[in-house]
PDB file of the backbone (N, CA, C, O) and the ligand in Angstrom, with CONECT records:
HET     ZN  A 101       1
ATOM      1  N   UNK A   1      -5.214 -14.152 -19.356  1.00  0.00           N
ATOM      2  CA  UNK A   1      -4.386 -13.856 -18.337  1.00  0.00           C
ATOM      3  C   UNK A   1      -3.806 -12.573 -18.132  1.00  0.00           C
ATOM      4  O   UNK A   1      -4.034 -11.937 -17.104  1.00  0.00           O
ATOM      5  N   UNK A   2      -2.890 -12.049 -19.264  1.00  0.00           N
ATOM      6  CA  UNK A   2      -2.333 -10.902 -19.469  1.00  0.00           C
ATOM      7  C   UNK A   2      -3.291  -9.857 -18.953  1.00  0.00           C
ATOM      8  O   UNK A   2      -2.980  -9.259 -17.922  1.00  0.00           O
ATOM      9  N   UNK A   3      -4.178  -9.639 -19.433  1.00  0.00           N
ATOM     10  CA  UNK A   3      -5.024  -8.716 -19.373  1.00  0.00           C
ATOM     11  C   UNK A   3      -5.423  -8.619 -17.705  1.00  0.00           C
ATOM     12  O   UNK A   3      -5.286  -7.638 -16.974  1.00  0.00           O
ATOM     13  N   UNK A   4      -5.880  -9.766 -17.412  1.00  0.00           N
ATOM     14  CA  UNK A   4      -6.329  -9.646 -15.887  1.00  0.00           C
ATOM     15  C   UNK A   4      -4.873  -9.326 -15.097  1.00  0.00           C
ATOM     16  O   UNK A   4      -4.912  -8.615 -14.093  1.00  0.00           O
ATOM     17  N   UNK A   5      -3.723  -9.811 -15.522  1.00  0.00           N
ATOM     18  CA  UNK A   5      -2.482  -9.541 -14.577  1.00  0.00           C
ATOM     19  C   UNK A   5      -2.333  -7.960 -14.561  1.00  0.00           C
ATOM     20  O   UNK A   5      -2.171  -7.301 -13.533  1.00  0.00           O
ATOM     21  N   UNK A   6      -2.411  -7.442 -15.859  1.00  0.00           N
ATOM     22  CA  UNK A   6      -2.119  -6.080 -16.154  1.00  0.00           C
ATOM     23  C   UNK A   6      -3.244  -5.073 -15.099  1.00  0.00           C
ATOM     24  O   UNK A   6      -2.872  -4.020 -14.582  1.00  0.00           O
ATOM     25  N   UNK A   7      -4.594  -5.633 -14.938  1.00  0.00           N
ATOM     26  CA  UNK A   7      -5.433  -4.913 -14.277  1.00  0.00           C
ATOM     27  C   UNK A   7      -5.154  -5.044 -12.714  1.00  0.00           C
ATOM     28  O   UNK A   7      -5.615  -4.203 -11.942  1.00  0.00           O
ATOM     29  N   UNK A   8      -4.431  -6.057 -12.292  1.00  0.00           N
ATOM     30  CA  UNK A   8      -4.007  -6.112 -10.909  1.00  0.00           C
ATOM     31  C   UNK A   8      -3.131  -5.126 -10.501  1.00  0.00           C
ATOM     32  O   UNK A   8      -2.272  -4.748 -11.297  1.00  0.00           O
ATOM     33  N   UNK A   9      -3.211  -4.576  -9.239  1.00  0.00           N
ATOM     34  CA  UNK A   9      -2.222  -3.742  -8.807  1.00  0.00           C
ATOM     35  C   UNK A   9      -0.775  -4.531  -8.538  1.00  0.00           C
ATOM     36  O   UNK A   9      -0.759  -5.751  -8.380  1.00  0.00           O
ATOM     37  N   UNK A  10       0.098  -3.949  -8.511  1.00  0.00           N
ATOM     38  CA  UNK A  10       1.430  -4.514  -8.105  1.00  0.00           C
ATOM     39  C   UNK A  10       1.640  -3.683  -6.588  1.00  0.00           C
ATOM     40  O   UNK A  10       0.953  -2.712  -6.273  1.00  0.00           O
ATOM     41  N   UNK A  11       2.527  -4.162  -5.888  1.00  0.00           N
ATOM     42  CA  UNK A  11       2.644  -3.756  -4.618  1.00  0.00           C
ATOM     43  C   UNK A  11       3.201  -2.190  -4.590  1.00  0.00           C
ATOM     44  O   UNK A  11       2.967  -1.388  -3.685  1.00  0.00           O
ATOM     45  N   UNK A  12       3.808  -1.993  -5.507  1.00  0.00           N
ATOM     46  CA  UNK A  12       4.469  -0.543  -5.702  1.00  0.00           C
ATOM     47  C   UNK A  12       3.237   0.280  -5.843  1.00  0.00           C
ATOM     48  O   UNK A  12       3.167   1.344  -5.228  1.00  0.00           O
ATOM     49  N   UNK A  13       2.259  -0.125  -6.602  1.00  0.00           N
ATOM     50  CA  UNK A  13       1.267   0.833  -7.090  1.00  0.00           C
ATOM     51  C   UNK A  13       0.232   0.864  -5.621  1.00  0.00           C
ATOM     52  O   UNK A  13      -0.367   1.845  -5.181  1.00  0.00           O
ATOM     53  N   UNK A  14       0.248  -0.262  -5.167  1.00  0.00           N
ATOM     54  CA  UNK A  14      -0.907  -0.152  -3.745  1.00  0.00           C
ATOM     55  C   UNK A  14      -0.160   0.618  -2.910  1.00  0.00           C
ATOM     56  O   UNK A  14      -0.832   1.517  -2.404  1.00  0.00           O
ATOM     57  N   UNK A  15       0.987   0.600  -2.577  1.00  0.00           N
ATOM     58  CA  UNK A  15       1.841   1.476  -1.709  1.00  0.00           C
ATOM     59  C   UNK A  15       1.406   3.014  -1.998  1.00  0.00           C
ATOM     60  O   UNK A  15       1.169   3.812  -1.092  1.00  0.00           O
ATOM     61  N   UNK A  16       1.342   3.285  -3.217  1.00  0.00           N
ATOM     62  CA  UNK A  16       1.395   4.681  -3.611  1.00  0.00           C
ATOM     63  C   UNK A  16      -0.013   5.272  -3.349  1.00  0.00           C
ATOM     64  O   UNK A  16      -0.213   6.487  -3.366  1.00  0.00           O
ATOM     65  N   UNK A  17      -1.143   4.199  -3.063  1.00  0.00           N
ATOM     66  CA  UNK A  17      -2.408   4.319  -3.089  1.00  0.00           C
ATOM     67  C   UNK A  17      -2.647   4.390  -1.729  1.00  0.00           C
ATOM     68  O   UNK A  17      -3.689   4.960  -1.407  1.00  0.00           O
ATOM     69  N   UNK A  18      -1.982   3.979  -0.902  1.00  0.00           N
ATOM     70  CA  UNK A  18      -2.479   3.882   0.663  1.00  0.00           C
ATOM     71  C   UNK A  18      -2.888   5.434   1.274  1.00  0.00           C
ATOM     72  O   UNK A  18      -3.871   5.575   2.001  1.00  0.00           O
ATOM     73  N   UNK A  19      -2.233   6.279   0.985  1.00  0.00           N
ATOM     74  CA  UNK A  19      -2.493   7.598   1.391  1.00  0.00           C
ATOM     75  C   UNK A  19      -3.874   8.072   1.176  1.00  0.00           C
ATOM     76  O   UNK A  19      -4.691   8.423   2.028  1.00  0.00           O
ATOM     77  N   UNK A  20      -4.019   8.012  -0.359  1.00  0.00           N
ATOM     78  CA  UNK A  20      -5.486   8.254  -0.828  1.00  0.00           C
ATOM     79  C   UNK A  20      -6.421   7.397  -0.304  1.00  0.00           C
ATOM     80  O   UNK A  20      -7.543   7.805  -0.004  1.00  0.00           O
ATOM     81  N   UNK A  21      -6.033   6.078  -0.139  1.00  0.00           N
ATOM     82  CA  UNK A  21      -7.262   5.320   0.655  1.00  0.00           C
ATOM     83  C   UNK A  21      -7.567   5.552   1.957  1.00  0.00           C
ATOM     84  O   UNK A  21      -8.733   5.517   2.352  1.00  0.00           O
ATOM     85  N   UNK A  22      -6.550   5.809   2.739  1.00  0.00           N
ATOM     86  CA  UNK A  22      -7.068   6.354   4.269  1.00  0.00           C
ATOM     87  C   UNK A  22      -7.460   7.733   4.339  1.00  0.00           C
ATOM     88  O   UNK A  22      -7.892   8.161   5.409  1.00  0.00           O
ATOM     89  N   UNK A  23      -7.366   8.475   3.352  1.00  0.00           N
ATOM     90  CA  UNK A  23      -7.987   9.777   3.222  1.00  0.00           C
ATOM     91  C   UNK A  23      -9.425   9.868   2.448  1.00  0.00           C
ATOM     92  O   UNK A  23     -10.102  10.889   2.333  1.00  0.00           O
ATOM     93  N   UNK A  24      -9.733   8.589   1.950  1.00  0.00           N
ATOM     94  CA  UNK A  24     -10.906   8.456   1.381  1.00  0.00           C
ATOM     95  C   UNK A  24     -11.236   9.084  -0.009  1.00  0.00           C
ATOM     96  O   UNK A  24     -12.361   9.279  -0.471  1.00  0.00           O
ATOM     97  N   UNK A  25      -9.948   9.381  -0.620  1.00  0.00           N
ATOM     98  CA  UNK A  25     -10.203  10.021  -1.935  1.00  0.00           C
ATOM     99  C   UNK A  25      -9.939   9.083  -3.097  1.00  0.00           C
ATOM    100  O   UNK A  25      -9.904   9.537  -4.241  1.00  0.00           O
ATOM    101  N   UNK A  26      -9.758   7.845  -2.863  1.00  0.00           N
ATOM    102  CA  UNK A  26      -9.941   7.034  -4.043  1.00  0.00           C
ATOM    103  C   UNK A  26     -11.230   6.671  -4.942  1.00  0.00           C
ATOM    104  O   UNK A  26     -12.289   6.386  -4.382  1.00  0.00           O
ATOM    105  N   UNK A  27     -11.145   6.685  -6.040  1.00  0.00           N
ATOM    106  CA  UNK A  27     -12.279   6.535  -6.900  1.00  0.00           C
ATOM    107  C   UNK A  27     -12.846   4.858  -6.374  1.00  0.00           C
ATOM    108  O   UNK A  27     -12.243   3.956  -5.793  1.00  0.00           O
ATOM    109  N   UNK A  28     -14.070   4.949  -6.815  1.00  0.00           N
ATOM    110  CA  UNK A  28     -14.627   3.409  -6.324  1.00  0.00           C
ATOM    111  C   UNK A  28     -13.862   2.358  -6.625  1.00  0.00           C
ATOM    112  O   UNK A  28     -13.521   1.482  -5.829  1.00  0.00           O
ATOM    113  N   UNK A  29     -13.487   2.446  -8.148  1.00  0.00           N
ATOM    114  CA  UNK A  29     -12.850   1.147  -8.827  1.00  0.00           C
ATOM    115  C   UNK A  29     -11.374   1.253  -8.194  1.00  0.00           C
ATOM    116  O   UNK A  29     -10.870   0.146  -8.006  1.00  0.00           O
ATOM    117  N   UNK A  30     -10.683   2.200  -7.876  1.00  0.00           N
ATOM    118  CA  UNK A  30      -9.325   2.280  -7.565  1.00  0.00           C
ATOM    119  C   UNK A  30      -9.430   1.451  -6.004  1.00  0.00           C
ATOM    120  O   UNK A  30      -8.603   0.621  -5.630  1.00  0.00           O
ATOM    121  N   UNK A  31     -10.529   1.848  -5.287  1.00  0.00           N
ATOM    122  CA  UNK A  31     -10.520   1.543  -3.975  1.00  0.00           C
ATOM    123  C   UNK A  31     -10.789  -0.038  -4.163  1.00  0.00           C
ATOM    124  O   UNK A  31     -10.123  -0.854  -3.527  1.00  0.00           O
ATOM    125  N   UNK A  32     -11.714  -0.396  -4.991  1.00  0.00           N
ATOM    126  CA  UNK A  32     -12.097  -1.922  -5.088  1.00  0.00           C
ATOM    127  C   UNK A  32     -10.692  -2.667  -5.477  1.00  0.00           C
ATOM    128  O   UNK A  32     -10.389  -3.673  -4.836  1.00  0.00           O
ATOM    129  N   UNK A  33      -9.736  -2.142  -6.628  1.00  0.00           N
ATOM    130  CA  UNK A  33      -8.749  -2.861  -6.825  1.00  0.00           C
ATOM    131  C   UNK A  33      -7.598  -2.964  -5.604  1.00  0.00           C
ATOM    132  O   UNK A  33      -6.784  -3.873  -5.445  1.00  0.00           O
ATOM    133  N   UNK A  34      -7.764  -1.848  -4.853  1.00  0.00           N
ATOM    134  CA  UNK A  34      -6.789  -1.575  -3.890  1.00  0.00           C
ATOM    135  C   UNK A  34      -7.044  -2.726  -2.665  1.00  0.00           C
ATOM    136  O   UNK A  34      -6.154  -3.381  -2.122  1.00  0.00           O
ATOM    137  N   UNK A  35      -8.374  -2.789  -2.402  1.00  0.00           N
ATOM    138  CA  UNK A  35      -8.795  -3.813  -1.575  1.00  0.00           C
ATOM    139  C   UNK A  35      -8.603  -5.427  -2.041  1.00  0.00           C
ATOM    140  O   UNK A  35      -8.342  -6.378  -1.304  1.00  0.00           O
ATOM    141  N   UNK A  36      -8.785  -5.427  -3.292  1.00  0.00           N
ATOM    142  CA  UNK A  36      -8.706  -6.856  -3.764  1.00  0.00           C
ATOM    143  C   UNK A  36      -7.134  -7.366  -3.825  1.00  0.00           C
ATOM    144  O   UNK A  36      -6.766  -8.540  -3.842  1.00  0.00           O
ATOM    145  N   UNK A  37      -6.269  -6.140  -3.853  1.00  0.00           N
ATOM    146  CA  UNK A  37      -4.819  -6.445  -3.632  1.00  0.00           C
ATOM    147  C   UNK A  37      -4.344  -6.810  -2.330  1.00  0.00           C
ATOM    148  O   UNK A  37      -3.494  -7.673  -2.107  1.00  0.00           O
ATOM    149  N   UNK A  38      -5.062  -5.958  -1.309  1.00  0.00           N
ATOM    150  CA  UNK A  38      -4.940  -6.131   0.167  1.00  0.00           C
ATOM    151  C   UNK A  38      -5.323  -7.816   0.447  1.00  0.00           C
ATOM    152  O   UNK A  38      -4.564  -8.612   0.999  1.00  0.00           O
ATOM    153  N   UNK A  39      -6.351  -8.046   0.050  1.00  0.00           N
ATOM    154  CA  UNK A  39      -6.860  -9.402   0.219  1.00  0.00           C
ATOM    155  C   UNK A  39      -5.812 -10.698  -0.013  1.00  0.00           C
ATOM    156  O   UNK A  39      -5.829 -11.798   0.539  1.00  0.00           O
ATOM    157  N   UNK A  40      -5.013 -10.236  -0.899  1.00  0.00           N
ATOM    158  CA  UNK A  40      -3.928 -11.417  -1.314  1.00  0.00           C
ATOM    159  C   UNK A  40      -2.653 -11.081  -1.014  1.00  0.00           C
ATOM    160  O   UNK A  40      -1.699 -11.815  -1.273  1.00  0.00           O
ATOM    161  N   UNK A  41      -2.548  -9.815  -0.383  1.00  0.00           N
ATOM    162  CA  UNK A  41      -0.994  -9.395  -0.137  1.00  0.00           C
ATOM    163  C   UNK A  41      -0.741  -9.173   1.418  1.00  0.00           C
ATOM    164  O   UNK A  41      -0.950  -8.076   1.935  1.00  0.00           O
ATOM    165  N   UNK A  42      -0.353 -10.096   2.021  1.00  0.00           N
ATOM    166  CA  UNK A  42      -0.147  -9.771   3.659  1.00  0.00           C
ATOM    167  C   UNK A  42       0.958  -8.577   3.636  1.00  0.00           C
ATOM    168  O   UNK A  42       0.856  -7.728   4.521  1.00  0.00           O
ATOM    169  N   UNK A  43       1.816  -8.476   2.858  1.00  0.00           N
ATOM    170  CA  UNK A  43       2.708  -7.378   2.888  1.00  0.00           C
ATOM    171  C   UNK A  43       2.191  -5.794   2.793  1.00  0.00           C
ATOM    172  O   UNK A  43       2.728  -4.898   3.444  1.00  0.00           O
ATOM    173  N   UNK A  44       1.095  -5.585   1.910  1.00  0.00           N
ATOM    174  CA  UNK A  44       0.478  -4.357   1.861  1.00  0.00           C
ATOM    175  C   UNK A  44      -0.316  -4.295   2.996  1.00  0.00           C
ATOM    176  O   UNK A  44      -0.457  -3.198   3.536  1.00  0.00           O
ATOM    177  N   UNK A  45      -0.971  -5.478   3.549  1.00  0.00           N
ATOM    178  CA  UNK A  45      -2.012  -5.505   4.616  1.00  0.00           C
ATOM    179  C   UNK A  45      -1.021  -4.811   5.785  1.00  0.00           C
ATOM    180  O   UNK A  45      -1.337  -3.769   6.360  1.00  0.00           O
ATOM    181  N   UNK A  46       0.125  -5.487   6.030  1.00  0.00           N
ATOM    182  CA  UNK A  46       1.007  -5.066   7.023  1.00  0.00           C
ATOM    183  C   UNK A  46       1.338  -3.402   6.904  1.00  0.00           C
ATOM    184  O   UNK A  46       1.295  -2.609   7.845  1.00  0.00           O
ATOM    185  N   UNK A  47       1.657  -3.109   5.590  1.00  0.00           N
ATOM    186  CA  UNK A  47       1.902  -1.522   5.626  1.00  0.00           C
ATOM    187  C   UNK A  47       0.739  -0.746   5.838  1.00  0.00           C
ATOM    188  O   UNK A  47       0.937   0.359   6.345  1.00  0.00           O
ATOM    189  N   UNK A  48      -0.513  -1.082   5.552  1.00  0.00           N
ATOM    190  CA  UNK A  48      -1.542  -0.564   5.780  1.00  0.00           C
ATOM    191  C   UNK A  48      -1.850  -0.283   7.058  1.00  0.00           C
ATOM    192  O   UNK A  48      -2.226   0.844   7.379  1.00  0.00           O
ATOM    193  N   UNK A  49      -1.718  -1.339   7.982  1.00  0.00           N
ATOM    194  CA  UNK A  49      -1.836  -1.354   9.246  1.00  0.00           C
ATOM    195  C   UNK A  49      -0.757  -0.387  10.137  1.00  0.00           C
ATOM    196  O   UNK A  49      -1.097   0.163  11.185  1.00  0.00           O
ATOM    197  N   UNK A  50       0.644  -0.271   9.526  1.00  0.00           N
ATOM    198  CA  UNK A  50       1.526   0.489  10.052  1.00  0.00           C
ATOM    199  C   UNK A  50       0.940   2.041   9.856  1.00  0.00           C
ATOM    200  O   UNK A  50       0.988   2.861  10.772  1.00  0.00           O
ATOM    201  N   UNK A  51       0.481   2.282   8.774  1.00  0.00           N
ATOM    202  CA  UNK A  51       0.042   3.636   8.306  1.00  0.00           C
ATOM    203  C   UNK A  51      -1.085   3.903   9.445  1.00  0.00           C
ATOM    204  O   UNK A  51      -0.994   4.887  10.180  1.00  0.00           O
ATOM    205  N   UNK A  52      -2.050   3.066   9.540  1.00  0.00           N
ATOM    206  CA  UNK A  52      -3.118   3.535  10.265  1.00  0.00           C
ATOM    207  C   UNK A  52      -2.658   3.596  11.813  1.00  0.00           C
ATOM    208  O   UNK A  52      -3.358   4.166  12.650  1.00  0.00           O
ATOM    209  N   UNK A  53      -1.453   2.980  12.132  1.00  0.00           N
ATOM    210  CA  UNK A  53      -0.894   2.999  13.625  1.00  0.00           C
ATOM    211  C   UNK A  53      -0.344   4.477  13.597  1.00  0.00           C
ATOM    212  O   UNK A  53      -0.730   5.300  14.426  1.00  0.00           O
ATOM    213  N   UNK A  54       0.398   4.724  12.801  1.00  0.00           N
ATOM    214  CA  UNK A  54       1.100   6.031  12.412  1.00  0.00           C
ATOM    215  C   UNK A  54       0.051   7.303  12.762  1.00  0.00           C
ATOM    216  O   UNK A  54       0.207   8.196  13.594  1.00  0.00           O
ATOM    217  N   UNK A  55      -0.923   7.105  11.960  1.00  0.00           N
ATOM    218  CA  UNK A  55      -1.991   7.988  12.040  1.00  0.00           C
ATOM    219  C   UNK A  55      -2.713   8.181  13.297  1.00  0.00           C
ATOM    220  O   UNK A  55      -3.105   9.301  13.626  1.00  0.00           O
ATOM    221  N   UNK A  56      -2.934   6.997  14.114  1.00  0.00           N
ATOM    222  CA  UNK A  56      -3.203   6.835  15.457  1.00  0.00           C
ATOM    223  C   UNK A  56      -2.447   7.768  16.329  1.00  0.00           C
ATOM    224  O   UNK A  56      -2.894   8.702  16.996  1.00  0.00           O
ATOM    225  N   UNK A  57      -1.318   7.383  16.217  1.00  0.00           N
ATOM    226  CA  UNK A  57      -0.175   8.102  17.205  1.00  0.00           C
ATOM    227  C   UNK A  57      -0.080   9.529  16.836  1.00  0.00           C
ATOM    228  O   UNK A  57      -0.115  10.395  17.710  1.00  0.00           O
ATOM    229  N   UNK A  58       0.042   9.830  15.527  1.00  0.00           N
ATOM    230  CA  UNK A  58       0.491  11.120  15.209  1.00  0.00           C
ATOM    231  C   UNK A  58      -0.924  12.069  15.190  1.00  0.00           C
ATOM    232  O   UNK A  58      -0.888  13.279  15.413  1.00  0.00           O
ATOM    233  N   UNK A  59      -2.145  11.339  14.893  1.00  0.00           N
ATOM    234  CA  UNK A  59      -3.360  12.102  14.680  1.00  0.00           C
ATOM    235  C   UNK A  59      -3.354  12.704  13.181  1.00  0.00           C
ATOM    236  O   UNK A  59      -4.319  13.397  12.860  1.00  0.00           O
ATOM    237  N   UNK A  60      -2.560  12.530  12.461  1.00  0.00           N
ATOM    238  CA  UNK A  60      -2.655  12.916  10.991  1.00  0.00           C
ATOM    239  C   UNK A  60      -1.738  12.260  10.144  1.00  0.00           C
ATOM    240  O   UNK A  60      -0.786  11.611  10.576  1.00  0.00           O
ATOM    241  N   UNK A  61      -2.027  12.429   8.815  1.00  0.00           N
ATOM    242  CA  UNK A  61      -1.213  12.157   7.747  1.00  0.00           C
ATOM    243  C   UNK A  61      -0.154  12.974   7.462  1.00  0.00           C
ATOM    244  O   UNK A  61      -0.326  14.165   7.200  1.00  0.00           O
ATOM    245  N   UNK A  62       1.304  12.274   7.493  1.00  0.00           N
ATOM    246  CA  UNK A  62       2.138  13.351   7.069  1.00  0.00           C
ATOM    247  C   UNK A  62       3.081  12.554   6.029  1.00  0.00           C
ATOM    248  O   UNK A  62       4.186  12.095   6.322  1.00  0.00           O
ATOM    249  N   UNK A  63       2.529  12.475   4.902  1.00  0.00           N
ATOM    250  CA  UNK A  63       3.040  11.822   3.759  1.00  0.00           C
ATOM    251  C   UNK A  63       4.595  12.055   3.482  1.00  0.00           C
ATOM    252  O   UNK A  63       5.338  11.100   3.255  1.00  0.00           O
ATOM    253  N   UNK A  64       5.100  13.532   3.518  1.00  0.00           N
ATOM    254  CA  UNK A  64       6.128  13.947   3.063  1.00  0.00           C
ATOM    255  C   UNK A  64       7.426  13.492   4.131  1.00  0.00           C
ATOM    256  O   UNK A  64       8.563  13.194   3.763  1.00  0.00           O
ATOM    257  N   UNK A  65       7.001  13.522   5.327  1.00  0.00           N
ATOM    258  CA  UNK A  65       7.872  13.035   6.502  1.00  0.00           C
ATOM    259  C   UNK A  65       8.171  11.577   6.498  1.00  0.00           C
ATOM    260  O   UNK A  65       9.101  10.977   5.959  1.00  0.00           O
ATOM    261  N   UNK A  66       6.858  11.000   7.448  1.00  0.00           N
ATOM    262  CA  UNK A  66       6.908   9.895   8.177  1.00  0.00           C
ATOM    263  C   UNK A  66       6.821   8.725   6.913  1.00  0.00           C
ATOM    264  O   UNK A  66       7.473   7.683   6.983  1.00  0.00           O
ATOM    265  N   UNK A  67       6.008   9.017   5.859  1.00  0.00           N
ATOM    266  CA  UNK A  67       5.835   8.031   4.867  1.00  0.00           C
ATOM    267  C   UNK A  67       7.007   7.528   3.838  1.00  0.00           C
ATOM    268  O   UNK A  67       7.197   6.430   3.315  1.00  0.00           O
ATOM    269  N   UNK A  68       7.752   8.832   3.752  1.00  0.00           N
ATOM    270  CA  UNK A  68       8.958   8.517   2.911  1.00  0.00           C
ATOM    271  C   UNK A  68       9.752   7.385   3.673  1.00  0.00           C
ATOM    272  O   UNK A  68       9.840   6.326   3.052  1.00  0.00           O
ATOM    273  N   UNK A  69      10.184   7.424   4.582  1.00  0.00           N
ATOM    274  CA  UNK A  69      10.704   6.551   5.263  1.00  0.00           C
ATOM    275  C   UNK A  69      10.284   5.065   5.434  1.00  0.00           C
ATOM    276  O   UNK A  69      10.935   4.020   5.408  1.00  0.00           O
ATOM    277  N   UNK A  70       8.885   5.355   5.632  1.00  0.00           N
ATOM    278  CA  UNK A  70       8.096   3.989   5.737  1.00  0.00           C
ATOM    279  C   UNK A  70       8.156   3.309   4.253  1.00  0.00           C
ATOM    280  O   UNK A  70       8.421   2.119   4.083  1.00  0.00           O
ATOM    281  N   UNK A  71       7.908   4.113   3.339  1.00  0.00           N
ATOM    282  CA  UNK A  71       8.036   3.433   1.841  1.00  0.00           C
ATOM    283  C   UNK A  71       9.341   2.814   1.674  1.00  0.00           C
ATOM    284  O   UNK A  71       9.448   1.665   1.245  1.00  0.00           O
ATOM    285  N   UNK A  72      10.585   3.711   2.079  1.00  0.00           N
ATOM    286  CA  UNK A  72      11.865   2.853   2.089  1.00  0.00           C
ATOM    287  C   UNK A  72      11.945   1.797   2.645  1.00  0.00           C
ATOM    288  O   UNK A  72      12.571   0.931   2.034  1.00  0.00           O
ATOM    289  N   UNK A  73      11.450   1.488   3.793  1.00  0.00           N
ATOM    290  CA  UNK A  73      11.374   0.365   4.590  1.00  0.00           C
ATOM    291  C   UNK A  73      10.351  -0.754   3.702  1.00  0.00           C
ATOM    292  O   UNK A  73      10.786  -1.898   3.569  1.00  0.00           O
ATOM    293  N   UNK A  74       9.386  -0.507   3.276  1.00  0.00           N
ATOM    294  CA  UNK A  74       8.507  -1.166   2.690  1.00  0.00           C
ATOM    295  C   UNK A  74       9.100  -1.837   1.398  1.00  0.00           C
ATOM    296  O   UNK A  74       8.987  -3.044   1.181  1.00  0.00           O
ATOM    297  N   UNK A  75       9.756  -0.940   0.537  1.00  0.00           N
ATOM    298  CA  UNK A  75      10.562  -1.287  -0.588  1.00  0.00           C
ATOM    299  C   UNK A  75      11.490  -2.251  -0.331  1.00  0.00           C
ATOM    300  O   UNK A  75      11.620  -3.165  -1.145  1.00  0.00           O
ATOM    301  N   UNK A  76      12.283  -2.204   0.837  1.00  0.00           N
ATOM    302  CA  UNK A  76      13.095  -3.112   1.060  1.00  0.00           C
ATOM    303  C   UNK A  76      12.584  -4.552   1.287  1.00  0.00           C
ATOM    304  O   UNK A  76      13.120  -5.512   0.734  1.00  0.00           O
ATOM    305  N   UNK A  77      11.559  -4.667   2.096  1.00  0.00           N
ATOM    306  CA  UNK A  77      10.732  -5.570   2.223  1.00  0.00           C
ATOM    307  C   UNK A  77      10.147  -6.407   1.129  1.00  0.00           C
ATOM    308  O   UNK A  77       9.989  -7.627   1.095  1.00  0.00           O
ATOM    309  N   UNK A  78       9.905  -5.634   0.381  1.00  0.00           N
ATOM    310  CA  UNK A  78       9.359  -6.070  -1.175  1.00  0.00           C
ATOM    311  C   UNK A  78      10.481  -6.613  -1.876  1.00  0.00           C
ATOM    312  O   UNK A  78      10.300  -7.707  -2.411  1.00  0.00           O
ATOM    313  N   UNK A  79      11.499  -6.122  -1.973  1.00  0.00           N
ATOM    314  CA  UNK A  79      12.783  -6.579  -2.520  1.00  0.00           C
ATOM    315  C   UNK A  79      13.129  -7.801  -2.085  1.00  0.00           C
ATOM    316  O   UNK A  79      13.381  -8.695  -2.893  1.00  0.00           O
ATOM    317  N   UNK A  80      13.188  -8.008  -0.656  1.00  0.00           N
ATOM    318  CA  UNK A  80      13.629  -9.374  -0.226  1.00  0.00           C
ATOM    319  C   UNK A  80      12.566 -10.289  -0.470  1.00  0.00           C
ATOM    320  O   UNK A  80      12.881 -11.415  -0.856  1.00  0.00           O
ATOM    321  N   UNK A  81      11.276  -9.988  -0.304  1.00  0.00           N
ATOM    322  CA  UNK A  81      10.251 -10.822  -0.695  1.00  0.00           C
ATOM    323  C   UNK A  81      10.098 -11.287  -2.118  1.00  0.00           C
ATOM    324  O   UNK A  81       9.575 -12.345  -2.467  1.00  0.00           O
ATOM    325  N   UNK A  82      10.594 -10.409  -2.858  1.00  0.00           N
ATOM    326  CA  UNK A  82      10.721 -11.016  -4.416  1.00  0.00           C
ATOM    327  C   UNK A  82      11.921 -11.936  -4.638  1.00  0.00           C
ATOM    328  O   UNK A  82      11.928 -12.934  -5.359  1.00  0.00           O
ATOM    329  N   UNK A  83      12.912 -11.465  -3.929  1.00  0.00           N
ATOM    330  CA  UNK A  83      14.100 -12.374  -4.019  1.00  0.00           C
ATOM    331  C   UNK A  83      14.005 -13.752  -3.531  1.00  0.00           C
ATOM    332  O   UNK A  83      14.747 -14.609  -4.011  1.00  0.00           O
ATOM    333  N   UNK A  84      13.138 -14.044  -2.602  1.00  0.00           N
ATOM    334  CA  UNK A  84      12.624 -15.230  -2.078  1.00  0.00           C
ATOM    335  C   UNK A  84      12.187 -16.005  -2.900  1.00  0.00           C
ATOM    336  O   UNK A  84      12.531 -17.187  -2.886  1.00  0.00           O
ATOM    337  N   UNK A  85      11.252 -15.467  -3.886  1.00  0.00           N
ATOM    338  CA  UNK A  85      10.282 -16.212  -4.698  1.00  0.00           C
ATOM    339  C   UNK A  85      11.147 -16.930  -6.047  1.00  0.00           C
ATOM    340  O   UNK A  85      10.543 -17.610  -6.877  1.00  0.00           O
TER     341      UNK A  85
HETATM  342 ZN    ZN A 101       1.081  -5.887  -1.991  1.00  0.00          ZN2+
END
């Protein structure tokens, strides 16, 4: 159980991978773990959807500007979610 859990991505890690995922620069195993995490996590699914929408609107990834604010928002969301459990 502990080994399985350690292999699983936590939300913080998943958020760090979103940009690479969208750029298609994740390794196959990282991509698989990322997608496995998304399948069980509505919060990260929502975050990814927001990122996709941002890219659609701006036509590019701008991790230094846009996503830093979005990451802060997501971190707040994640903290609230953890507090509720
Ligand atoms: Zn998550």
